[in-house]
C-alpha positions as CSV (number, residue, x, y, z in Angstrom):
1,M,32.5,-17.5,-1.0
2,S,31.8,-20.4,1.5
3,D,32.2,-23.9,0.4
4,T,28.4,-24.5,0.7
5,S,27.9,-21.5,-1.7
6,S,30.6,-22.9,-4.1
7,D,29.0,-26.4,-4.3
8,Q,25.5,-24.8,-5.0
9,L,27.1,-22.6,-7.8
10,S,29.0,-25.7,-9.2
11,T,25.7,-27.7,-9.2
12,K,23.9,-25.1,-11.0
13,Q,26.6,-24.6,-13.4
14,E,26.7,-28.4,-14.1
15,K,22.9,-28.7,-15.0
16,P,22.6,-29.8,-18.7
17,K,20.7,-27.2,-20.9
18,A,17.6,-28.4,-22.9
19,V,15.4,-26.6,-25.2
20,V,11.5,-27.2,-25.0
21,I,9.3,-26.3,-27.9
22,Y,6.5,-24.9,-25.6
23,S,3.1,-24.0,-27.3
24,G,1.3,-23.5,-23.9
25,G,-0.9,-26.5,-24.6
26,M,-1.5,-29.5,-22.5
27,D,1.1,-31.8,-23.9
28,S,4.0,-29.4,-24.0
29,Y,2.9,-28.1,-20.4
30,T,3.4,-31.7,-19.2
31,I,6.7,-32.0,-20.9
32,L,7.9,-28.7,-19.7
33,N,7.3,-29.7,-16.1
34,K,8.6,-33.3,-16.6
35,A,12.0,-31.9,-18.1
36,K,12.2,-29.5,-15.2
37,T,11.8,-32.3,-12.7
38,E,14.5,-34.2,-14.4
39,G,16.9,-31.3,-13.6
40,Y,17.5,-29.5,-16.9
41,D,18.4,-26.1,-17.2
42,L,15.5,-25.3,-19.5
43,Y,15.0,-22.8,-22.3
44,A,11.5,-22.8,-23.7
45,L,10.6,-21.5,-27.1
46,T,7.1,-20.5,-28.1
47,F,6.4,-19.6,-31.8
48,D,3.9,-17.2,-33.1
49,Y,3.3,-18.4,-36.6
50,G,0.0,-16.6,-37.0
51,Q,-2.1,-19.3,-35.5
52,K,-5.8,-18.2,-34.6
53,H,-5.4,-19.7,-31.2
54,D,-2.6,-17.4,-30.1
55,K,-4.1,-17.3,-26.7
56,E,-1.8,-20.3,-26.0
57,I,1.1,-17.9,-26.2
58,E,-0.2,-15.9,-23.2
59,F,-0.7,-19.2,-21.2
60,A,2.9,-20.3,-22.2
61,S,4.3,-17.0,-20.9
62,N,2.5,-17.1,-17.7
63,A,3.7,-20.8,-17.0
64,C,7.2,-20.0,-17.7
65,K,7.2,-16.9,-15.4
66,E,5.6,-19.0,-12.6
67,L,8.2,-21.9,-13.2
68,E,11.1,-19.3,-13.5
69,I,12.1,-20.9,-16.8
70,N,14.0,-19.0,-19.6
71,H,11.4,-18.2,-22.3
72,K,11.5,-16.7,-25.6
73,I,8.4,-15.9,-27.9
74,I,9.7,-16.0,-31.5
75,D,7.6,-14.1,-34.1
76,I,7.6,-16.0,-37.3
77,T,4.2,-14.7,-38.5
78,A,5.8,-13.8,-41.8
79,I,5.6,-17.5,-42.8
80,N,1.9,-17.2,-42.5
81,Q,1.5,-16.1,-46.0
82,L,3.0,-19.4,-47.1
83,L,0.7,-21.6,-45.0
84,Q,-2.8,-20.6,-45.9
85,S,-4.2,-24.0,-46.6
86,S,-4.8,-24.6,-42.8
87,S,-7.6,-23.6,-40.8
88,L,-5.4,-22.7,-38.1
89,T,-3.7,-19.9,-40.0
90,S,-6.4,-18.7,-42.6
91,D,-10.0,-17.8,-42.9
92,I,-11.1,-21.4,-43.3
93,E,-13.5,-22.4,-40.5
94,I,-12.0,-24.8,-37.7
95,P,-13.9,-28.0,-37.9
96,E,-15.5,-29.5,-35.0
97,G,-15.4,-33.3,-33.9
98,H,-12.7,-35.8,-33.1
99,Y,-9.2,-35.9,-34.5
100,E,-9.9,-39.2,-36.2
101,S,-12.5,-37.4,-38.4
102,A,-11.2,-36.7,-42.0
103,S,-12.4,-33.0,-41.7
104,M,-9.6,-32.4,-38.9
105,K,-7.1,-32.7,-41.7
106,S,-7.8,-29.0,-42.5
107,T,-5.9,-28.2,-39.1
108,V,-2.8,-29.5,-40.5
109,V,-0.1,-26.7,-40.9
110,P,2.2,-27.8,-43.8
111,N,5.6,-28.7,-42.5
112,R,5.0,-26.9,-39.1
113,N,7.0,-29.3,-36.8
114,M,10.0,-29.5,-39.3
115,I,10.1,-25.6,-39.3
116,L,9.9,-25.4,-35.5
117,L,12.3,-28.1,-34.8
118,S,14.9,-26.7,-37.2
119,L,14.7,-23.4,-35.3
120,A,14.8,-25.0,-32.0
121,I,17.8,-27.2,-32.9
122,G,19.6,-24.0,-34.0
123,Y,18.8,-22.4,-30.7
124,A,20.1,-25.5,-29.0
125,V,23.5,-25.5,-30.7
126,D,23.8,-21.7,-30.2
127,I,23.2,-22.1,-26.4
128,G,25.2,-25.2,-25.8
129,A,22.2,-27.5,-25.2
130,N,22.2,-31.0,-26.6
131,K,18.5,-32.0,-26.3
132,V,15.2,-30.5,-27.8
133,F,11.9,-31.6,-26.3
134,Y,8.6,-31.6,-28.2
135,G,5.2,-32.9,-27.7
136,A,4.6,-35.5,-30.4
137,H,2.1,-38.2,-29.2
138,S,0.2,-41.0,-30.5
139,G,-3.2,-39.3,-30.5
140,D,-1.8,-36.9,-33.3
141,H,-0.5,-39.8,-35.5
142,A,-3.7,-40.3,-37.5
143,I,-3.9,-36.6,-38.6
144,Y,-0.5,-35.0,-38.4
145,P,2.5,-36.7,-40.3
146,D,5.0,-34.5,-38.5
147,C,4.1,-36.1,-35.1
148,R,4.5,-39.7,-36.3
149,P,7.5,-41.9,-35.2
150,D,8.9,-42.1,-38.7
151,F,9.2,-38.4,-38.9
152,V,10.6,-38.0,-35.4
153,H,13.3,-40.7,-36.1
154,A,14.3,-39.1,-39.3
155,M,14.5,-35.7,-37.9
156,N,16.7,-37.0,-35.1
157,K,19.1,-38.4,-37.6
158,V,19.1,-35.0,-39.4
159,A,19.7,-33.2,-36.1
160,K,22.8,-35.2,-35.5
161,L,24.2,-34.4,-39.0
162,A,23.2,-30.6,-39.5
163,N,25.7,-29.2,-37.1
164,Y,29.0,-30.1,-35.6
165,E,27.4,-30.5,-32.3
166,P,24.7,-33.3,-32.4
167,V,21.3,-32.6,-30.8
168,D,18.7,-35.2,-29.7
169,I,15.0,-34.6,-30.3
170,V,13.4,-36.0,-27.3
171,T,9.7,-37.0,-27.3
172,P,8.6,-38.6,-23.9
173,Y,5.1,-39.3,-25.1
174,L,5.7,-40.4,-28.7
175,N,3.9,-43.7,-28.0
176,S,1.4,-42.4,-25.4
177,D,-2.1,-40.9,-26.1
178,K,-3.4,-37.8,-24.3
179,S,-5.1,-39.6,-21.5
180,E,-1.7,-41.3,-20.7
181,I,0.0,-37.8,-20.9
182,L,-2.6,-36.5,-18.5
183,A,-2.2,-39.3,-16.1
184,D,1.5,-38.6,-15.9
185,G,0.8,-34.8,-15.3
186,L,-1.7,-35.6,-12.7
187,K,0.8,-37.7,-10.9
188,M,3.2,-34.7,-10.9
189,G,0.4,-32.6,-9.4
190,L,0.0,-30.3,-12.4
191,D,-2.8,-27.7,-12.7
192,Y,-4.1,-27.9,-16.1
193,G,-6.0,-24.7,-15.9
194,K,-2.7,-23.2,-16.7
195,S,-2.7,-24.7,-20.2
196,W,-4.6,-23.8,-23.4
197,T,-5.6,-26.4,-25.8
198,C,-8.5,-25.0,-27.8
199,Y,-8.0,-24.1,-31.6
200,N,-10.3,-21.1,-31.1
201,G,-8.7,-18.2,-29.4
202,R,-11.9,-17.0,-27.6
203,E,-12.4,-16.2,-23.9
204,K,-13.4,-19.7,-23.1
205,A,-12.4,-23.0,-24.7
206,C,-15.0,-24.0,-27.3
207,G,-15.2,-27.7,-26.3
208,K,-16.0,-28.8,-29.8
209,C,-12.9,-28.6,-31.9
210,G,-10.7,-31.7,-32.1
211,S,-8.2,-30.4,-29.7
212,C,-10.9,-29.7,-27.1
213,V,-12.7,-33.0,-27.7
214,E,-9.5,-35.0,-27.2
215,R,-8.5,-33.1,-24.1
216,L,-12.0,-33.5,-22.5
217,E,-11.9,-37.2,-23.4
218,A,-8.6,-37.6,-21.5
219,F,-10.0,-36.0,-18.4
220,E,-13.1,-38.4,-18.6
221,I,-10.8,-41.3,-18.9
222,N,-8.9,-40.3,-15.9
223,K,-12.1,-39.6,-14.0
224,T,-11.4,-36.1,-13.0
225,T,-12.6,-32.6,-14.2
226,D,-10.9,-30.1,-16.5
227,P,-10.3,-27.0,-14.5
228,L,-10.2,-24.9,-17.8
229,A,-13.3,-22.8,-18.4
230,Y,-15.4,-23.9,-21.4
231,E,-18.4,-22.4,-23.4
232,A,-21.7,-24.2,-23.0
233,L,-21.2,-27.8,-24.4
């Protein structure tokens, strides 16, 4: 093996490993690409927990293939029978409107991020990664308790105590809103037509659920057009 090949192999082996909780949505798509540009050897985890919007899983798979990122889709749908109070995992109708509306609380999946983070941390320890990235951001703070800074900081403490190997939970956009996340992604030249945000898993995004409303608002603030196809608004 030539010296050049040896150097390239050494560089590849020295890349730090990181796990990304990757839903296939706009926020995690930005984080996935951000972590990749920072030089991590990435291992993406996508969870199927029985969500109605499982179309996001297809988008996650396609993006990871294109970016040549290690990707696992983990079937945890068995927990769905324990989480029927959420409109994302039951027959309850998904509400329309902005995230700040009280009706959006029906989209809270009890303890979801603690469950997903616990699995991701275990995976990180197993493969020798010391970081887990996930997409908590300030736009979710009003409705989702498990996206708030207090939760993230507490989970970070737990992640350092739960195993012999400490793991850092990394939330690059914890104090940013969706428009700021989008602005960062646009600077990276990302194509958001490769992400799925809508809580309805139909052929096109509905444009009316809280997730769509917030996404469209972010594009409007950034004075650009969302490339994703929407139903008539």
